[in-house]
N, C-alpha and C positions, 0 to 999 in steps of 0.2 A: 647459600647454606643457611638453614633455619637458626642455627646457633649464633651466627654472626650479628644479626640485629640486636639481640639481647645483650651481647658482649659490648657492642657499640654504645648502647644506652648506659650500661653499667660503667663503661669507661667515662662517659660524660658526667654521670653522677659522682663518681669518685673524684674526678678532677675538680668538679665544681665545689665539692666540700673542701678539698685541700686548698684551692685558690682563695675561696672566700675566708677561710680560716686565716690564711696568711694575710690577706688584704685588710682584715679588720684588726690585725694585730695580736691574734691568739697563738700564732707560731712562736717559736723561741729558739735561743741558743741550744736548749735542751728540748728537742733532739735535732730539729731541722738544721740548726747551725753546726752541730757536730758532724752530721753526715755531709753537709755541704763542704766543710773544710776537708773531710776525708775524700770527697769527690774531686776537689781542687788537686789534692795530692795524686790521686789516681790519674787525672788527666795530664799530669806532668811526668808520668811514668814512675812515680814514687809510691811506696807503700802508704796507705791512708793513715793520716794522723790528724790531731785536732788540738789547737791551743786552747779551745774552749774546755775541752775534757781534760787537758793538761797531760796529754799522752802523745809521745813521739810517733807511736803506731796504735791504731785502734785495735790491732790484734791483741793488745794487752787488756783490752776490755772484753771483746768477743771475737772469735775466730769466724770471720764472715767475708771470704774473698768474693762472694757474690756481689758485694757493693762495688765491685769494679763497673758494674752496669751504671751505677750513679756517676762514676768517673767519665764513662762514655757520653752520658747525657750532658755533663758539665762541659765536656770538650765542645758539644754542639751549641749549647746555650749557657753561658756562665752566669747562672742565676739560681737561687735555691728552688725557684718554682719549677725548674727542669726536673728536679728530683721528685717533686710532687706528681708531675705528669708521668714520669717513669714508673712510680709505684702504682699509680692508677692503671696504667697499661699492663702492668704485672697482674694486678687484681682482676682486670677484665679478661686477660688471657686465661686465668684459671676459670673464670665463668665460661669462656669459650670451649675449653677442654671438657668441662662438665656438659655443656650443651651438645657437643658432638657425641658424646657417650649416651646422653639421655635420649636423644632423637633416634639413635641406632637401636635402643633397647625397649622404648616405650612408645605408646601412641602419642600423637602430637599434643593433645591437650594436657595430659599429666606430665609429659616431658617439659612442655612450656612452663607449667606451674612450678615444677620442681626447680628449674634453673632460675626463674625469676625470684622465687623465695630464697634461693641460695645466694643470688646476687645482692639481695636486700638483707640478708642475715646480719644480726647484730655484730658478729665477729668480723665480717668483712667491712661493715660500715665503720666500726670502731677503728680499724686499721687506717681507713681513709681520713678519719677525723683527727687522729693523734699523730700529726706530722708524718714522717717517714721512718722506716725501719727495715733492717735487713730481712726480717721474716716476711714482710710484704712482697719482697722480690722473689722469695721462695715459694709463693703460693701456686704459680702455675707448675712448678716442678712437683710439688706435692700432688696436685691434681693429675699430673701425667703419671706419677707413681701409682696412685689409686687406679687410674685407667688401665695401666699395665697389668695390675693385679686382677682387676675385674675381668679382663679379656684374656688373661694368661699369655700376655705378650712379653716374652723373655727379654728381647732387646730393649723394648721401651721401659720395662721395669728396671733392668740393671742400669740403664743410662740415667734415668731419673733419680734412682737410689744414690748413684755415685755423685750426681750433681747436688743432691740434697745435703751432702756432707760439707758443701762449700757455703751453706746457708748459716749455720750457727753450730757451736760446739756440741750442744746437746742433741742434735738431730741424728748423730750417729746411732743412738739408742732406737730412734724411730726406724732407721734402716735395718737394724738388727731384728726388730719385730717384723718388718716387711719380709725378711728371710724366712721366718717362721710361717708367715701367712702364705708365701709362695710355696713352701714345702707342702703345706696342707692342701692348698687349692689345686696346684699342678702336679703334685706328687713327685716333684723333681727335687730330690734330696740334695744333690750336688749344687745346684743353683741356690738352693735355700741356705746351704752352709757357706756358700761364697758371700752372699749377702750379710749373713750374721757376722762372719769374720770381718768383712769390709766395714760394717757398722761399728763393731766394737773397736777395731783398730783405728778407724777414722775418728771416733770419739776420743780415744786415748791420745792420739797425735794432736787433735784440736785443742784439747785441754793442756797438753804439754806445750804447745805454742803460746797459749795465753799465760801460763805460769813462767815461761822463759821470757816473753816480751814485757810482762808486767814489771815495773821497777821494784816492787816489793816481793815479786815471785809468788804472788797469790792470785786467786781469782776474786774479783770484787763481789761476785754473786754466790759462790759456793758457801760463803759465810752464813747465808740464810738457811742453809740445811743443817746447821749445827746451833741454831737458836739466836743468831745476832738480830739486833733490832735497828731500826732507822732505815737509811737508804744508802746505797753503795757509794754515793758521792758526798754524803755528809752535808747536803744543802738543806737549809730550812725552807718551809713553805711548800712542801709537796702536797699537803692537804690530803694524803691518802690514809683514811681511817676507816674502821668498820669493815664490813664485808665478811663473808663466811667461806671457809675452805671448800665448801661443797658447791659453790656457785658456778665455777667453770664446768664441772661435770654436769650439772643441771642444764646449763646452756647448751652443752654439747649434745646431751640426750634430746633436747627439744629440736635442735637443728638437724639431728638424725631422725626426726620424726618418731622417736621412741622405738618403733618396730626395727629401725635400722641398726639398733644395738645388737641385733641377732647376727648381723653380718660379720664375718671374720675381718673385713676391712676396718671396722670400728676399732680394732685392737691397736691400730697405728696411733690412736690418741692416747693410749696408756702412758707412755714415757712422759709426755708433756703434762697430762693431768696429775701424774704421780708427783713430779718434782713441785708442781704448783701447790698441791694439797700438803706436802711435807714442809714447804717453805714457811719461815717465821716472818716474811715480809708481806704484809697485808696487801700490797700493790699487786701480788701475783694472784691473789684470791679474786681480785676485781675482774669484771668483765667489761669495764670502761676503756681499758687501754687496748694495745694491739696484740696481747697474748693469745687471743683466740683466732687469729687469722688463718693459721695453718690447720686448725681443727675443722674449719667450715668445709673445705673440700673433702676432708676425711668423712665428716658426718654426711655430706650430700651424696658421695659415692656409696656409702654404706647403705643409705636409704634406697638409692637407685638399685643396688644389688638385690635388695629384698623385693622391691616392687616389680623387677623385671624377671624374676625367677619363673620358669615355666609351670611349676606347680601351683602358682598363685593364680586362680581363675575363679569365675563365677561370683558368687556372693562373698566368698572369702577375699577375692581380689578387691571388691568394693570396700570391704571393711578395712583391709590392710592399707589401701590407698587413702581412705578417708582419715584414718588414724595418723598415718605418716604425714600426709600433707597438712593436716590440721595442726599437728604438733610443730611442724616446720614453719607453718604460718606464724606461730607465736614468736619464734626467733626473727622472722622477717618483720613482724609487727614492731618488735623492740628496735630493729634497725631502722624502720621507717620513722619512728618517733625520734630516734637519735639524729637522723638526717634532717628532719623537719625543724630541729632546734636552730638550724643555721639559715640565714637569710638568702637561700639559694635563688629565690625569684626576684630579689631586690637588686636592680642594676648597680646601685651603690656599693654593693658588697663586692663587686669585681673591680673596684678602684682603691688603691691604698688609702688608709685613713689619714686624717690630718696629722696624727702623731707619727705615723710611719713616714709621711712625706717630709715632716719637719726633721726627723732623724736622718733621712737620706740627704736632705739639704745641708744639715750641719756636718754630716759625714764627708761631704765634698770640700769642706774647709780643711780636712786632714790630708796631708800628702799621701799619695798612694803607697800602700804597703806598710804604713806606720801601724804600730800596735796600739789598740784602743781597748779599754775595758768597758764593755757595754751591758747594760741592763738586759735581762732575760728576753723581753719581747722586741727590743730595739736592735739586737745583734744581726739577725738574718738579712736586713736590708743593706748592711755594711760589708758583708762578707766577700762580695765579689772584688772589692778593691782595697780592703783593709785587713790587717791581721787582728781578728776580733778575739778578745779574751772575755771571761765571765766576770761580771761585776757581782760580788757576793760577799759573804762573811768569811770566805776563804781567800788566801792571798792570790793575787793575779798580777802578772807583770814581769818585768818592769815595763810601765807604759808612760807615755807623756800626755795621753788623751783619755778622757772618761766621758761617757755619755749615759745620761740617766734622766728620770723624772723625779722631782722631789716628792710628789704626791703619789700615793698608792704603793702597796707592797707587791712584790713579785717573787718568782722562785729564787731563793738565795739572797733576796735583798728587802728585808722588812723596811717599812717606811721610816720607822724611828731610826734605824740604823743609817739610812741614807741621809736624813736630815742632820744627824749628829756628825756625819762625815763631812757634809757640805759646810756646816758650821766651823769645823776645824779648818777647812780649805780657806774660808774667808779671812782667817787670821794670818794666812801665809803670804808672804810677799811674792809677787811674780806670778800668781795664778790668774789666768785670763778666762773669762766666761762669756760664752755666747748662748743665747737662747732663742727658741722659736716654738710657739704653740705648747708651752709647758715643758719642752724637752731642753735640757742643759747640756752644753759641751764644755768641759773644763780642759784648759791647756795648762799642764803642770810646768814648773820652771825647769825641771830635770826629770829623767826617767825614774820612776819610783814603783815599788810594789804597792798596790792598791788593795786594801782590805776594809770592808765595812765592820764596824764594831758596835 
């Protein structure tokens, strides 16, 4: 099958990006560690929770039952990298679905170009770069929904729409829009109304679960629709500044080849683009993170819809394809630049850095299952055998073990705060310190709540 080789190469690329990021120490407690702890819980037959996030269930953060797939991966390989591979597989599956549709509806050359550009699109590459997230797992489901709408396949559309409700609480609105699109394309009002109802009810129930599960009975993210500032976790060092509200829409338009905006399928992007433009959180305006991953299959299928229409022929077909694929090439070029920033061709990038090896070695001095407060980038290598908490300016614990590096700032842990805390510990009796390659492991005389100040 012609789509399979492209999907396999895409899988290799996404996996390589994630593994290299992990091995050079750029992954962290947020977010790989959080999802890894959730996967541990899933694999034990429990609802996902995370001591790093400070939540007994991650449903208090986002309603994402689809992360059970991470739990299945953890049951096979108890390592955070299992999640990286799983997400890469999901992203590649979305490429495969697009490839199947493209080779059905287009000649081989434009179909190949479209699928390759979609696989390299910045939104897809960004998801592979930025650890793992529930939206990455939903990418093939979104691709299946788009395929069902394009081919007017009722069963496929309904199945993928309902599955999408398990991805994240806001995706119910996307399902409702899918109902409107189906009604228009297929002329099937009954199915369209069923999808609209399922989407609205699904969104309402998902948000209700979040509000019920959250200890404060609020959503950490809805506050940004009412003008809140900062980040939901209150951690310093996110480094998210600048950006413009229109950037996600502009990237989506480019990924859709501009001409793809004429397709009704493009309307699936409206809920996501709307909440991002209305948000007061600059992180949602960025195209650096994972927020565009579900927009890529929408954009690609919208462009495919326009390119494959019977009325597009002759000179007009040449113009439409040239404009569409050229614009999409821009989004792919941005993705290539982003992927090229990682040492994917350097064999040393596939071996854990000296710092990570030191953290793992020090972690083996801690009895299995013990709670440890770990610095952002040191936590993931410890999660398989220890109860990792987040070392930050917020309270964590009680713990008897702390692992950190005195030099350098990281998420939630400014260098000055770490050094001040270490100075305090030096005056306390009974504190034991082990070190290796600039990484320190402190054994406290008694369990204590740890907070950098």
